[in-house]
Structures are given as structure tokens and as C-alpha cells.
KOLBAKE-811979 format. One record per residue: residue in three letters; y, z, x of N, C-alpha, C, O in turn. Coordinates in steps of 0.02 Angstrom, whole numbers, plus 50000, padded with zeros to 5 digits. Layout:
AlaYZXYZXYZXYZX ...
This chain:
Met496765095149992497205090949951497415084849991497415084850053 Arg497585079549954497805073349985498365070249942498305069949881 Ile498895068149975499445064849941499245057549931499115053949980 Gln499225055249869499075048249856499705044049868499665038749900 Phe500275046249841500915042849854501485047449835501405052149795 Ala502065046049863502685049449845503245044249853503275040749903 Leu503675043749803504225038949805504795041149760504715045649718 Cys505365037849768505935038949723506075032549686505995027049714 Ala506285033149624506445027449582507015029349535507195035249529 Gln507295024249503507825025749455507545029549395507865034249371 Thr506965027649373506655031149317505895029849316505645025349350 Ala505555033949278504825033149269504655035449199504965039949171 Thr504145032349170503905034349104503145034949106502805031749146 Ile502895039149061502175040049053502005038348981502265041448934 Asp501575033448972501365031248905500955036848873500475039248902 Arg501145038748813500795044248778500085042448759499645046748757 Thr499965036148745499305034048722498815033248780498245035648777 Thr499035029848833498585028248888498655032848949498235032848993 Asn499195036748951499365041049007499505037149071499445039749126 Arg499695030749062499865026549120500595027749140501035028649098 Leu500705027849205501355028949234501685022249249501385017849280 Ser502315021449226502705015549243503315017749283503665022449263 Ile503425014449339503975016249384504475010549384504275004749394 Val505115012049374505625006949368506135007749425506395013149436 Asn506275002249459506785001949512506645006949568507015011849577 Val506125005549606505955009749664506535009549713506815004249726 Met506715015349739507285015849786507025015549857506715020249882 Asp507145009949891506995009349962507635008850002507635010150062 Val508175007049969508845007149998509335007649940509215004849886 Leu509885011149950510385011849897511065009649925511385013549960 Pro511285003449909511935001249932512495003849886512455003149825 Val513005006749916513565009349877514215007149909514245005749969 Ser514745006949869515385004349895515865009849917516345008349953 Ser515745016149898516205021349920515845028149923515365029349887 Phe516105032449965515855039249973516435044049966517005042049978 Pro516305050249947515675053149925515485050449856515905047449821 Leu514855051549837514625049349772514115054249744513835058349781 Leu513995053749680513455057249647512975052049622513165047549584 Ile512345052549642511835048049614511705050649544511465056249536 Pro511865046649492511835049349424511135051349401511055056449367 Asn510625047349419509945049149400509445046049449509555040549475 Met508915049749459508395047549505507765051549488507805057249465 Cys507195048449500506545051949490506185052449556506175047649596 Phe505885058149568505415059049622504725058949590504595062949545 Ile504295054449613503635053749583503115054749639503175051949693 Cys502615058749624502105060349674501425061149639501385063849584 Ser500915058749671500235059549647499835063149700499835061149759 Ile499485068449679499105072649726498385073049703498235074349645 Glu497945072149751497225072949738497015079649766497085080949826 Gly496765083949723496555090649745495805090949751495455085849755 Arg495555097049752494835098249752494665101749687495075105549660 Lys494075100549662493885103449599493805111049602493815114349550 Asp493725113849662493635120949668494285124849681494265130849693 Val494865121449680495505124849690495805126749623495585124349570 Glu496315130949625496655132949564496935126949527497105121949557 Arg496975127649461497245122249419497995121649423498275116249415 Thr498335127249435499065127149441499265130649505499065136249519 Val499675127149544499955130049606500705128849604500965125049563 Lys501055132349648501785131549650501985127949714501815130049769 Gly502355122449705502625118749762503365120349769503675123449725 Phe503655118149823504375119149835504675112349851504475108949899 Phe505165110249810505485103649816506175104349846506555108849829 Gln506335099649892506995099549924507265092349925506885087549931 Ile507925091849919508285085549930508755086649989509135091549990 Leu508725082150037509155082650096509535076050104509255070650097 Ser510165076650120510575070850136510775071550209511145076050227 Asn510535066950251510655067350323510455074150350510825077150389 Asp509875076550330509585082950352509975089050329509855094550355 Val510435088250281510805093850252510525095050182510515090550141 Leu510315101150168510025102850103510555102250048511085105350052 Val510395098249997510855097549939510555100149875510905100749824 Gly509905101849875509585104649816508885106749831508545103949873 Ala508655111949795507975114449804507755118149741508165120949705 Met507095117949729506825121649671506075122349678505745118349712 Asp505805127449645505085128149639504825123349587505155122049537 Val504225120549599503935115649553503215117649538502805118249584 Pro503045118749474502345120049458501945113449463502175108249440 Ile501365113849494500935108049502500295109449464499925114049482 Asn500165105549412499595106649368499075101249380499205095249370 Phe498475103249402497935098649414497515097849351497405102649314 Thr497285091749339496835090449282496135092849301496025095149356 Glu495675092249254494985094149269494675089549320494175091249351 Asn494975083649330494745078949382495085080249449495005076349496 Ala495455085749454495795087849516496345083049537496455081949596 Leu496695080149488497265075849502497895079049474497875082249421 Ala498455078149509499095080649485499605075149492499625071649543 Arg500025074449442500565069549443501215073349432501295076949383 Ile501675072549479502325075949474502855070649463502915065849502 Val503245071449410503815067049396504415071549385504475074849334 Leu504865071649434505465075849430506055071349415506215066849454 Asn506395072549359507005068949342507595072849370507705078549352 Leu507965069649414508515072849449509175069549429509195063449417 Gln509705073449426510365070749407510905073749451510855079449473 Gly511425069649463512005072049500511875074049572512075079449593 Ile511535069749609511365071349678511955069349723512145063549726 Pro512265074249757512845072749798512655069549865512205071849899 Val513015064249882512935060949947513635060049975514045056449947 Arg513775063250031514445063250061514595057250105515165054950110 Lys514055054550139514165048950184513525044950190512985047250170 Pro513565038850217512965034750225512445038250268512605042450310 Gly511815036550256511285039350297510635039950258510505036250211 Asn510235044750279509555045650253509545050850196509815056350204 Leu509235049050140509125053850085508375055250083507975050550078 Thr508185061550088507485063550091507315067950032507695072550015 Cys506745066650000506465070949948505805073549975505385069649998 Arg505715080149973505135083250005504835088449958505185092949935 Leu504185087849946503815092749907503315096049955502875092749982 Thr503395102649964502945106450007502435109949963502615113649918 Leu501795108949978501255112049940501065118649972501225119750031 Pro500745123149935500555129649963500135129150026500165133650069 Ser499755123850033499345122850093499755120850154499495120550209 Gly500405119350143500825116950197500885109450200501285106750237 Leu500475105950160500495098650156501165096450127501425099550081 Leu501445090950155502075088350131501985081650096501625077350120 Ala502305080950038502375074550005503115072750014503545075949985 Glu503245067750055503935066350074504085058950070503655054850086 Thr504675057350048504905050450047505645050450063506005055250050 Asn505875044950092506595044450106506815037250101506415032650106 Phe507465036450092507755029750091508465030250118508765035650120 Gln508735024550137509395024150165509915023150111509825018950066 Val510465026850115511055025650074511545022150120511765025050169 Ile511715015950104512125011950149512795010150116512845009650055 Ser513285009350158513955007450135514014999850137513874996650187 Val514224997050081514354989850076515054988950049515304993050011 Gly515364983450068516024981850041515974980349968515434978649943 Pro516524980849931516504979749859516284972749839516034971749784 Lys516364967649884516164960849866515474959049895515204953749878 Glu515194963349938514544961849967513994963349917514064967549873 Ala513444959849924512864961049882512234959249920512254955049965 Ile511684962349903511044960549932510784954549893510734954749832 Gln510634949149929510404943049897509654942549900509344943949951 Ala509364940449844508634939849840508394933049864507804932049876 Ile508854928149871508664921449893509084919449953509604922449966 Asn508864914449989509224911950045509764907050019509584901949989 Pro510414908550030510924904250002510944897350034511244892750006 Thr510624896450093510634889850125510034885550104509994879650122 Ala509584888450066508994884650043509214879549991509644880949949 His508924873549994509104868249947508534867249898507944868249913 Ser508724865049837508214863849786507844857549798507404855749759 
């Protein structure tokens, strides 16, 4: 098996007609103004390439860790298509984060392979914001 990608985003959708995956607001950093907090919603998205001679359904184990402290875990069925591809989209709600630091989502496959992603939850003042442009740049 091979992990094609694993990431967290605010949401993801799969088009019923084309089976295309759309990922919205990828989480690479999460700025927040106060702690503790509950992340209201988040998706863990993973694509796995299997082998055609392996079972079609296997069981993975998913964990969420905040600063290396386990905050949630569950078994996840992983269903491979006839082309030996699997797409996992887990919709998660109410993820507790007590303090700034690293949030990790980890899917462990039966083979021991890990699909893992993490991002930083950072503390910002109520008036601070991440700017997409350089404020000193002139038109």
C-alpha cells in the first residue's frame, strides 16, 4: 500500500456524478484568539493506493492528538475500489484543543503504514490577523 496524500480541511465534498473530490479551506495553521476551544468541524481526507491482490475492505485505526495527548480515536473501515484505490473522508466535530501547539490526525493501516498530517494551532490577539498581502507594497 502507498499513501497518496493525507490532509485536514474545513470541509470536503464528493461530486455524485463525476466522483471528483473537492477540498475546501485546507488547514495548515489555525489561528485562534482564546483557549480552550472546540474546533466545530474539520475533515480528515486521505487517499490510499493498494494492491489488486489485497482484501477490498480493511480496518484502520484513526487518532486525533493535541500536543501528543490523545483527544479522540475510532476504527475506520477502508474500502478499496476494483482499481485498488481507497478514499477516506472523515467529518469530525467538536475537537477539543486546550492550548496552542500541534494537532495531529493519524490513520494507522493494518500493515502498520501511517497516513498522518498535522498543523499548528496558534494563539493570536483579537485584533491580529494573517495578511495575504504586504501592507507596505504600493500600487
